[in-house]
N, CA, C and O of each residue as an XYZ file, in Angstrom:
448
protein
N       6.295    -16.472     -2.824
C       6.460    -15.019     -2.673
C       5.050    -14.431     -2.794
O       4.156    -15.001     -3.420
N       4.906    -13.305     -2.186
C       3.702    -12.571     -2.182
C       3.906    -11.209     -2.532
O       4.834    -10.577     -2.027
N       3.060    -10.660     -3.417
C       3.119     -9.222     -3.776
C       1.982     -8.489     -2.893
O       0.800     -8.831     -2.933
N       2.433     -7.542     -2.170
C       1.595     -6.780     -1.400
C       1.354     -5.414     -2.087
O       2.290     -4.690     -2.425
N       0.004     -5.087     -2.283
C      -0.381     -3.826     -2.963
C      -1.095     -3.090     -1.788
O      -2.186     -3.494     -1.384
N      -0.538     -2.122     -1.301
C      -0.932     -1.345     -0.078
C      -1.425      0.106     -0.465
O      -0.677      0.969     -0.924
N      -2.735      0.266     -0.231
C      -3.308      1.585     -0.614
C      -3.448      2.310      0.743
O      -4.087      1.737      1.625
N      -2.905      3.518      0.985
C      -3.023      4.271      2.242
C      -3.100      5.721      1.936
O      -2.872      6.192      0.821
N      -3.475      6.487      3.121
C      -3.568      7.879      3.024
C      -2.122      8.424      2.891
O      -1.203      7.856      3.482
N      -1.921      9.467      2.156
C      -0.571     10.008      1.897
C       0.266     10.296      3.213
O       1.477     10.074      3.237
N      -0.377     10.766      4.238
C       0.361     11.119      5.505
C       0.766      9.851      6.213
O       1.470      9.972      7.215
N       0.419      8.694      5.826
C       0.857      7.395      6.547
C       2.043      6.741      5.729
O       2.420      5.613      6.044
N       2.641      7.426      4.683
C       3.603      6.814      3.950
C       4.864      6.570      4.754
O       5.417      5.472      4.697
N       5.343      7.572      5.513
C       6.634      7.430      6.326
C       6.379      6.239      7.388
O       7.281      5.441      7.644
N       5.217      6.165      7.939
C       5.031      4.972      8.897
C       5.149      3.672      8.131
O       5.768      2.708      8.580
N       4.511      3.677      6.913
C       4.541      2.399      6.188
C       5.958      2.011      5.742
O       6.316      0.834      5.798
N       6.745      2.954      5.314
C       8.114      2.753      4.949
C       8.953      2.273      6.059
O       9.805      1.414      5.831
N       8.780      2.769      7.279
C       9.395      2.354      8.491
C       9.122      0.815      8.735
O      10.034      0.026      8.986
N       7.779      0.451      8.640
C       7.451     -0.906      8.874
C       8.157     -1.888      7.800
O       8.697     -2.935      8.157
N       8.111     -1.489      6.550
C       8.691     -2.269      5.453
C      10.179     -2.352      5.687
O      10.730     -3.448      5.584
N      10.895     -1.226      6.007
C      12.370     -1.292      6.191
C      12.679     -2.188      7.438
O      13.636     -2.961      7.390
N      11.893     -2.103      8.549
C      12.252     -2.865      9.675
C      11.917     -4.422      9.431
O      12.457     -5.284     10.124
N      11.060     -4.719      8.479
C      10.669     -6.032      8.224
C      11.578     -6.631      7.042
O      11.362     -7.749      6.573
N      12.595     -5.808      6.610
C      13.543     -6.241      5.628
C      12.980     -6.588      4.244
O      13.446     -7.478      3.533
N      11.836     -5.733      3.895
C      11.381     -5.820      2.568
C      12.451     -5.156      1.672
O      12.919     -4.052      1.950
N      12.828     -5.883      0.564
C      13.967     -5.469     -0.253
C      13.709     -4.196     -1.089
O      14.637     -3.419     -1.317
N      12.585     -3.995     -1.500
C      12.292     -2.890     -2.390
C      10.769     -2.554     -2.468
O       9.888     -3.390     -2.271
N      10.559     -1.277     -2.767
C       9.152     -0.872     -2.863
C       8.961      0.063     -4.108
O       9.893      0.736     -4.549
N       7.794      0.068     -4.610
C       7.362      0.946     -5.703
C       6.242      1.842     -5.141
O       5.343      1.307     -4.491
N       6.239      3.117     -5.342
C       5.238      4.120     -4.794
C       4.645      4.752     -5.967
O       5.317      5.214     -6.889
N       3.317      4.762     -5.908
C       2.522      5.555     -6.995
C       1.467      6.413     -6.265
O       0.776      5.960     -5.352
N       1.384      7.718     -6.736
C       0.354      8.532     -6.389
C      -0.906      8.231     -7.145
O      -0.880      8.233     -8.376
N      -2.006      7.973     -6.483
C      -3.241      7.558     -7.121
C      -4.345      8.358     -6.561
O      -4.152      9.019     -5.541
N      -5.569      8.344     -7.195
C      -6.803      8.910     -6.678
C      -7.861      7.954     -6.703
O      -7.859      7.128     -7.616
N      -8.805      7.933     -5.807
C      -9.930      6.972     -5.877
C     -10.898      7.195     -4.726
O     -10.810      8.169     -3.978
N     -11.759      6.316     -4.626
C     -12.755      6.339     -3.418
C     -13.154      4.946     -3.065
O     -12.968      4.027     -3.862
N     -13.684      4.765     -1.922
C     -14.144      3.436     -1.510
C     -15.630      3.492     -1.214
O     -16.391      4.039     -2.012
N     -16.066      2.939     -0.083
C     -17.562      2.814      0.132
C     -18.188      4.065      0.396
O     -19.392      4.198      0.176
N     -17.467      5.030      0.863
C     -18.023      6.361      1.212
C     -18.232      7.269     -0.083
O     -18.930      8.281     -0.014
N     -17.678      6.923     -1.130
C     -17.801      7.692     -2.401
C     -17.376      9.154     -2.209
O     -17.954     10.066     -2.801
N     -16.344      9.357     -1.359
C     -15.865     10.709     -1.206
C     -16.601     11.460     -0.113
O     -17.164     10.842      0.790
N     -16.603     12.775     -0.182
C     -17.321     13.655      0.807
C     -17.908     14.801      0.228
O     -17.648     15.078     -0.943
N     -18.733     15.562      0.964
C     -19.306     16.794      0.413
C     -18.612     17.926      1.118
O     -18.295     17.847      2.305
N     -18.381     18.984      0.369
C     -17.701     20.241      0.693
C     -18.585     21.453      0.336
O     -19.269     21.447     -0.688
N     -18.566     22.397      1.114
C     -19.380     23.627      0.833
C     -18.316     24.717      0.550
O     -17.487     25.027      1.405
N     -18.362     25.258     -0.613
C     -17.430     26.439     -0.947
C     -18.112     27.585     -1.469
O     -18.683     27.528     -2.558
N     -18.091     28.658     -0.742
C     -18.795     29.907     -1.137
C     -20.332     29.573     -1.309
O     -20.915     29.940     -2.329
N     -20.925     28.942     -0.406
C     -22.284     28.607     -0.389
C     -22.838     27.513     -1.311
O     -24.020     27.170     -1.296
N     -21.895     26.986     -2.118
C     -22.255     25.900     -3.074
C     -21.724     24.617     -2.628
O     -20.559     24.547     -2.235
N     -22.501     23.579     -2.659
C     -22.117     22.171     -2.214
C     -21.467     21.504     -3.443
O     -21.941     21.496     -4.579
N     -20.293     20.939     -3.035
C     -19.541     20.062     -4.058
C     -19.340     18.706     -3.583
O     -19.155     18.496     -2.384
N     -19.362     17.751     -4.457
C     -19.027     16.378     -4.147
C     -17.596     16.130     -4.513
O     -17.222     16.191     -5.684
N     -16.790     15.849     -3.511
C     -15.390     15.440     -3.723
C     -15.158     14.001     -3.632
O     -14.898     13.454     -2.561
N     -15.255     13.342     -4.820
C     -15.255     11.934     -4.828
C     -14.010     11.200     -5.233
O     -13.962      9.972     -5.161
N     -13.027     11.907     -5.646
C     -11.726     11.287     -5.967
C     -10.707     11.808     -4.844
O     -10.348     12.986     -4.860
N     -10.284     10.988     -3.951
C      -9.419     11.447     -2.878
C      -8.040     10.914     -3.183
O      -7.870      9.816     -3.714
N      -7.056     11.728     -2.829
C      -5.606     11.336     -2.965
C      -5.247     10.193     -2.143
O      -5.579     10.190     -0.957
N      -4.588      9.197     -2.663
C      -4.063      8.102     -2.005
C      -2.701      7.691     -2.446
O      -2.263      8.153     -3.500
N      -1.959      6.825     -1.700
C      -0.750      6.344     -2.183
C      -0.717      4.851     -2.290
O      -1.134      4.175     -1.348
N      -0.217      4.257     -3.450
C      -0.127      2.816     -3.584
C       1.331      2.439     -3.495
O       2.190      2.920     -4.233
N       1.572      1.512     -2.509
C       2.889      1.021     -2.294
C       2.889     -0.543     -2.690
O       2.066     -1.313     -2.195
N       3.774     -0.921     -3.529
C       3.872     -2.257     -3.926
C       5.207     -2.834     -3.479
O       6.257     -2.199     -3.578
N       5.128     -4.007     -3.004
C       6.362     -4.771     -2.685
C       6.234     -6.311     -2.793
O       5.130     -6.841     -2.668
N       7.221     -6.946     -2.996
C       7.184     -8.487     -3.145
C       8.065     -8.954     -2.028
O       9.211     -8.526     -1.893
N       7.523     -9.833     -1.234
C       8.163    -10.244      0.006
C       7.997    -11.775      0.042
O       7.046    -12.300     -0.537
N       8.961    -12.534      0.750
C       8.797    -14.048      0.900
C       7.578    -14.299      1.678
O       7.149    -13.497      2.507
N       7.017    -15.442      1.394
C       5.663    -15.766      1.897
C       5.705    -15.828      3.415
O       4.730    -15.403      4.034
N       6.738    -16.317      4.056
C       6.798    -16.333      5.498
C       6.798    -15.022      6.195
O       6.446    -14.943      7.372
N       7.218    -13.891      5.438
C       7.134    -12.521      6.052
C       5.897    -11.861      5.809
O       5.586    -10.912      6.529
N       5.101    -12.265      4.827
C       3.952    -11.536      4.434
C       2.975    -11.256      5.617
O       2.582    -10.115      5.863
N       2.611    -12.329      6.322
C       1.519    -12.069      7.415
C       2.074    -11.180      8.548
O       1.342    -10.388      9.140
N       3.355    -11.324      8.831
C       3.894    -10.493      9.843
C       3.781     -8.959      9.428
O       3.393     -8.088     10.206
N       4.166     -8.733      8.104
C       4.045     -7.361      7.570
C       2.682     -6.861      7.654
O       2.442     -5.765      8.162
N       1.708     -7.680      7.138
C       0.346     -7.309      7.073
C      -0.248     -6.965      8.453
O      -0.958     -5.970      8.602
N       0.068     -7.839      9.496
C      -0.352     -7.522     10.791
C       0.147     -6.271     11.372
O      -0.571     -5.548     12.063
N       1.458     -5.993     11.079
C       2.025     -4.699     11.540
C       1.360     -3.505     10.878
O       1.069     -2.503     11.531
N       1.134     -3.614      9.643
C       0.510     -2.470      8.923
C      -0.949     -2.247      9.531
O      -1.333     -1.119      9.840
N      -1.702     -3.329      9.678
C      -3.065     -3.177     10.328
C      -3.052     -2.576     11.599
O      -3.944     -1.796     11.935
N      -2.031     -2.901     12.395
C      -2.063     -2.397     13.809
C      -1.509     -0.977     13.826
O      -2.010     -0.160     14.599
N      -0.478     -0.624     13.001
C       0.108      0.683     13.133
C      -0.378      1.775     12.187
O      -0.161      2.957     12.452
N      -1.022      1.408     11.103
C      -1.598      2.410     10.165
C      -3.015      2.702     10.416
O      -3.525      3.762     10.052
N      -3.684      1.739     11.057
C      -5.076      1.948     11.378
C      -5.374      3.178     12.275
O      -4.786      3.347     13.344
N      -6.316      4.034     11.792
C      -6.835      5.146     12.660
C      -8.193      4.921     13.126
O      -8.680      5.650     13.991
N      -8.871      3.898     12.575
C     -10.231      3.599     12.929
C     -11.244      4.474     12.049
O     -12.453      4.365     12.257
N     -10.795      5.266     11.151
C     -11.621      6.069     10.256
C     -11.812      5.501      8.907
O     -11.004      4.709      8.420
N     -12.863      5.897      8.310
C     -12.909      5.544      6.859
C     -11.830      6.024      6.011
O     -11.326      7.117      6.267
N     -11.416      5.325      5.024
C     -10.256      5.758      4.146
C      -8.897      5.373      4.635
O      -7.907      5.851      4.082
N      -8.782      4.531      5.644
C      -7.468      4.014      6.137
C      -6.816      3.378      5.020
O      -5.610      3.585      4.883
N      -7.460      2.586      4.144
C      -6.887      1.919      3.020
C      -7.142      0.456      2.978
O      -7.971     -0.068      3.722
N      -6.410     -0.231      2.080
C      -6.615     -1.593      1.888
C      -5.276     -2.288      1.521
O      -4.360     -1.606      1.060
N      -5.141     -3.578      1.704
C      -4.103     -4.359      1.320
C      -4.512     -5.491      0.452
O      -5.295     -6.333      0.892
N      -4.012     -5.572     -0.809
C      -4.349     -6.568     -1.720
C      -3.098     -7.556     -1.765
O      -1.959     -7.099     -1.859
N      -3.333     -8.853     -1.700
C      -2.249     -9.814     -1.636
C      -2.349    -10.791     -2.849
O      -3.367    -11.424     -3.130
N      -1.191    -10.837     -3.520
C      -1.203    -11.596     -4.788
C      -0.022    -12.683     -4.588
O       1.012    -12.403     -3.982
N      -0.254    -13.825     -5.100
C       0.715    -14.861     -5.192
C       1.673    -14.446     -6.403
O       1.225    -14.041     -7.476
N       2.963    -14.578     -6.141
C       3.941    -14.350     -7.290
C       4.647    -15.672     -7.578
O       5.308    -16.293     -6.746
N       4.443    -16.026     -8.806
C       4.989    -17.414     -9.210
C       6.550    -17.476     -9.284
O       7.173    -18.462     -8.892
N       7.147    -16.358     -9.813
C       8.521    -16.197    -10.034
C       8.947    -14.730    -10.151
O       8.137    -13.825    -10.349
N      10.254    -14.551    -10.018
C      10.773    -13.176    -10.254
C      12.181    -13.419    -10.922
O      12.899    -14.378    -10.642
N      12.478    -12.473    -11.807
C      13.852    -12.606    -12.470
C      14.575    -11.288    -12.399
O      14.004    -10.269    -12.787
N      15.814    -11.255    -11.920
C      16.546    -10.031    -11.893
C      17.124     -9.961    -13.309
O      17.806    -10.887    -13.748
N      16.865     -8.916    -13.990
C      17.331     -8.818    -15.412
C      18.828     -8.733    -15.577
O      19.410     -9.344    -16.473
N      19.465     -7.934    -14.665
C      20.955     -7.771    -14.680
C      21.736     -9.074    -14.615
O      22.714     -9.276    -15.335
N      21.272     -9.956    -13.727
C      22.099    -11.202    -13.396
C      21.444    -12.473    -13.880
O      22.122    -13.469    -14.129
N      20.081    -12.446    -14.020
C      19.377    -13.640    -14.416
C      18.930    -14.451    -13.222
O      18.340    -15.519    -13.387
N      19.204    -13.958    -12.001
C      18.871    -14.658    -10.770
C      17.293    -14.794    -10.689
O      16.576    -13.895    -11.130
N      16.797    -15.885    -10.142
C      15.367    -16.105    -10.083
C      14.850    -16.390     -8.592
O      15.594    -16.738     -7.675
N      13.573    -16.207     -8.492
C      13.043    -16.491     -7.077
C      13.446    -15.471     -6.122
O      13.599    -14.292     -6.441
N      13.629    -15.964     -4.861
C      13.971    -15.121     -3.738
C      15.280    -14.442     -3.994
O      15.444    -13.327     -3.497
N      16.266    -15.004     -4.738
C      17.599    -14.397     -5.002
C      17.352    -13.128     -5.866
O      18.157    -12.198     -5.805
N      16.284    -13.070     -6.650
C      16.022    -11.967     -7.454
C      15.439    -10.757     -6.717
O      15.417     -9.643     -7.241
N      14.972    -11.002     -5.502
C      14.393     -9.904     -4.742
C      15.533     -9.087     -4.123
O      15.281     -8.101     -3.431
């Protein structure tokens, strides 16, 4: 199993949810976050004063999927979420050793 940690712009959330739903991802967790990448934010002028805006709003979506689905999902995200601009986001991929559904005690893929 693979855990996908997907960081995207907030306006791309509906597109990402569609991709995950069509790929039969069983569940997702969504968190509002702030941060910056290589660009370190941007400069903005307000009433003649320059400000550095370096914490940008992002969305983090986490899901655990079977290993055989992970590459398909990653490729679709890269193709469909990509705008070609800085700040499109990142995907972090983690190996998941096991999962347990607390209610029933099911383990592995059955727990998803």
